[in-house]
TORFISE-19775 format. One record per residue (C-alpha): residue in three letters; x negated, y, z negated. Coordinates in pm, 1 decimal, always signed. Layout:
+-----+----------+----------+----------+
!   r !        x !        y !        z !
+-----+----------+----------+----------+
! Ala !        X !        Y !        Z !
...
+-----+----------+----------+----------+
//
This chain:
+-----+----------+----------+----------+
!   r !        x !        y !        z !
+-----+----------+----------+----------+
! Met !  -1656.0 !   -140.5 !  +1008.5 !
! Gly !  -1978.6 !   -197.5 !  +1254.6 !
! Ala !  -1843.2 !   -512.6 !  +1428.5 !
! Glu !  -2107.2 !   -733.2 !  +1609.1 !
! Ala !  -1896.8 !   -807.4 !  +1885.2 !
! Asp !  -1532.3 !   -695.6 !  +2057.4 !
! Ala !  -1277.4 !   -908.5 !  +1937.7 !
! Ser !   -982.7 !  -1058.3 !  +2163.9 !
! Trp !   -618.7 !  -1118.2 !  +2051.6 !
! Ile !   -352.3 !  -1318.9 !  +2199.9 !
! Ile !   -134.9 !  -1161.3 !  +2447.9 !
! Asp !   +238.2 !  -1292.7 !  +2461.7 !
! Lys !   +428.2 !  -1312.2 !  +2816.3 !
! Gly !   +528.7 !   -920.0 !  +2761.6 !
! Gly !   +177.9 !   -791.8 !  +2719.7 !
! Tyr !   +188.3 !   -726.3 !  +2385.4 !
! Glu !    -46.8 !   -834.5 !  +2123.6 !
! Val !   +126.3 !  -1156.5 !  +1879.7 !
! Ala !   +103.8 !   -973.5 !  +1536.4 !
! Tyr !    +89.9 !  -1323.1 !  +1328.8 !
! Ile !   -194.3 !  -1488.3 !  +1494.4 !
! Gly !   -492.2 !  -1490.2 !  +1742.0 !
! Val !   -716.0 !  -1287.8 !  +1654.4 !
! Ser !  -1106.5 !  -1407.4 !  +1764.7 !
! Ala !  -1395.8 !  -1264.3 !  +1636.4 !
! Arg !  -1801.1 !  -1360.5 !  +1551.0 !
! Val !  -1811.2 !  -1513.9 !  +1188.8 !
! Arg !  -2044.3 !  -1207.2 !  +1103.2 !
! Asp !  -1775.2 !   -967.1 !  +1175.3 !
! Tyr !  -1521.7 !  -1196.4 !  +1032.0 !
! Ala !  -1756.3 !  -1137.2 !   +678.7 !
! Arg !  -1727.4 !   -761.2 !   +752.0 !
! Leu !  -1344.1 !   -748.8 !   +702.5 !
! Gly !  -1359.3 !   -946.0 !   +364.5 !
! Ser !  -1639.2 !   -712.7 !   +245.1 !
! Leu !  -1448.0 !   -412.2 !   +369.8 !
! Leu !  -1118.5 !   -583.5 !   +180.9 !
! Ala !  -1325.2 !   -639.5 !   -103.9 !
! Asn !  -1360.5 !   -274.0 !   -145.5 !
! Asp !  -1101.8 !   -140.7 !   -131.6 !
! Gly !  -1143.7 !    -45.2 !   +257.8 !
! Thr !  -1444.6 !   +149.2 !   +183.4 !
! Leu !  -1783.7 !    +54.9 !   +343.9 !
! Asp !  -2094.3 !   +145.9 !   +325.7 !
! Gly !  -1977.2 !   +443.3 !    +69.2 !
! Arg !  -1697.8 !   +507.7 !   +422.9 !
! Pro !  -1314.3 !   +468.9 !   +382.3 !
! Ile !  -1203.9 !   +298.8 !   +669.2 !
! Ile !   -939.8 !   +220.6 !   +531.6 !
! Ala !   -700.3 !   +391.6 !   +294.8 !
! Val !   -670.3 !   +224.1 !    -76.8 !
! Gly !   -372.3 !   +203.8 !   -109.3 !
! Trp !   -254.3 !     -0.7 !   +205.3 !
! Val !   -540.3 !   -241.0 !   +139.6 !
! Arg !   -369.7 !   -338.5 !   -247.1 !
! Glu !    -26.0 !   -339.8 !   -140.5 !
! Ala !   -220.4 !   -612.9 !   +142.2 !
! Thr !   -350.0 !   -819.5 !    -92.7 !
! Thr !   -136.9 !   -755.4 !   -331.3 !
! Pro !   +206.3 !   -949.4 !   -421.7 !
! Ser !   +485.5 !   -694.7 !   -342.8 !
! Ala !   +804.7 !   -892.7 !   -530.8 !
! Lys !   +816.4 !  -1208.6 !   -771.7 !
! Gln !   +886.7 !  -1454.4 !   -465.8 !
! Phe !   +618.6 !  -1353.0 !   -326.9 !
! Glu !   +316.3 !  -1471.0 !   -666.9 !
! Pro !   +146.1 !  -1802.3 !   -685.0 !
! Gly !   +354.8 !  -2075.7 !   -758.5 !
! His !   +708.7 !  -1877.2 !   -595.8 !
! Thr !   +663.5 !  -1953.8 !   -235.2 !
! Arg !   +701.1 !  -2309.9 !   -220.0 !
! Ser !   +237.8 !  -2279.2 !   -199.0 !
! Phe !     +9.9 !  -2280.5 !   -393.3 !
! Phe !    -70.7 !  -1945.9 !   -298.5 !
! Gly !    +69.2 !  -1600.7 !   -304.0 !
! Tyr !   +193.6 !  -1387.1 !    -51.7 !
! Gly !    +41.5 !  -1031.0 !    +77.1 !
! Tyr !    +50.8 !   -908.3 !   +431.1 !
! Gln !   -101.2 !  -1184.5 !   +674.2 !
! Thr !   -282.5 !  -1266.5 !   +328.3 !
! Trp !   -301.2 !  -1615.3 !    +35.7 !
! Ile !   -303.5 !  -1420.0 !   -276.1 !
! Leu !   -470.0 !  -1721.4 !   -553.6 !
! Pro !   -322.4 !  -1728.9 !   -900.5 !
! Gly !   -517.7 !  -1619.5 !  -1177.0 !
! His !   -571.7 !  -1260.8 !  -1352.9 !
! Glu !   -830.0 !  -1152.1 !  -1092.6 !
! Arg !   -732.8 !  -1034.0 !   -713.9 !
! Gln !   -819.5 !  -1292.2 !   -470.7 !
! Phe !   -697.4 !  -1393.1 !   -156.5 !
! Val !   -742.9 !  -1580.0 !   +133.3 !
! Leu !   -778.4 !  -1493.7 !   +521.2 !
! Arg !   -643.6 !  -1771.9 !   +704.4 !
! Gly !   -690.9 !  -1932.9 !   +996.0 !
! Leu !   -456.7 !  -2169.8 !  +1260.7 !
! Arg !   -722.0 !  -2375.0 !  +1251.5 !
! Gly !   -873.0 !  -2432.5 !   +918.5 !
! Gln !  -1103.5 !  -2097.5 !   +934.5 !
! Ala !  -1063.4 !  -1887.7 !   +645.0 !
! Val !  -1247.3 !  -1647.0 !   +458.4 !
! Phe !  -1222.7 !  -1618.5 !    +74.6 !
! Val !  -1209.4 !  -1247.9 !   -105.9 !
! Asp !  -1285.4 !  -1213.6 !   -424.3 !
! Pro !  -1330.9 !   -867.3 !   -459.3 !
! Pro !  -1556.4 !   -866.1 !   -706.6 !
! Lys !  -1798.1 !  -1113.1 !   -540.5 !
! Ile !  -1674.3 !  -1009.0 !   -217.7 !
! Ser !  -1646.2 !  -1235.8 !    +38.4 !
! Arg !  -1732.9 !  -1594.6 !   +189.7 !
! Trp !  -1633.2 !  -1761.1 !   +511.5 !
! Ser !  -1580.1 !  -2117.3 !   +575.4 !
! Gly !  -1484.4 !  -2215.6 !   +875.4 !
! Gly !  -1461.6 !  -2468.6 !  +1167.2 !
! Pro !  -1472.8 !  -2843.5 !  +1118.6 !
! Ile !  -1628.6 !  -2800.0 !   +796.1 !
! Ile !  -1276.7 !  -2754.0 !   +627.6 !
! Pro !   -980.8 !  -2914.7 !   +866.0 !
! Ser !   -810.7 !  -2982.4 !   +586.4 !
! Leu !   -804.6 !  -2671.5 !   +355.4 !
! Val !   -454.3 !  -2597.3 !   +587.1 !
! Arg !   -277.9 !  -2929.7 !   +442.7 !
! Ser !   -484.2 !  -2901.6 !   +140.5 !
! Ser !   -557.1 !  -2578.5 !    +47.5 !
! Ser !   -369.7 !  -2587.9 !   -294.2 !
! Ser !   -598.0 !  -2964.3 !   -420.4 !
! Phe !   -912.6 !  -2793.9 !   -306.8 !
! Leu !   -844.6 !  -2400.2 !   -436.1 !
! Arg !   -722.0 !  -2591.7 !   -722.7 !
! Arg !  -1043.9 !  -2825.0 !   -815.4 !
! Thr !  -1259.0 !  -2474.9 !   -675.1 !
! Leu !  -1107.5 !  -2236.2 !   -968.6 !
! Ser !  -1098.7 !  -2529.5 !  -1279.5 !
! Val !  -1480.7 !  -2476.6 !  -1167.1 !
! Arg !  -1498.6 !  -2103.2 !  -1298.2 !
+-----+----------+----------+----------+
//
């Protein structure tokens, strides 16, 4: 992927990576990841992640995972939160309000830190307002 720096990952008491949380990386590397996912696993013309896996990870696998059916505004993929609408759009969400918004035709946008700490609490209203502008 051409990461700028090594990322770190939280390790549990047994010495295993905590799979659902705890990856720390530089902002530019998160943007690279968003771009990689937006381009179906291809970066600079090179396939890095299988297209099928990227599509599965960013698409609800069943009706109960579609936006509005998860007791949330978002739908759910493989640790990706799916936005409602006709276009494939999704978010990688961090515990502290960080987010990588991926809109494949427009690639990805980063928002993090204290800029939007309320995203975790009020993401539904924030994203409804954002999406209605389109």
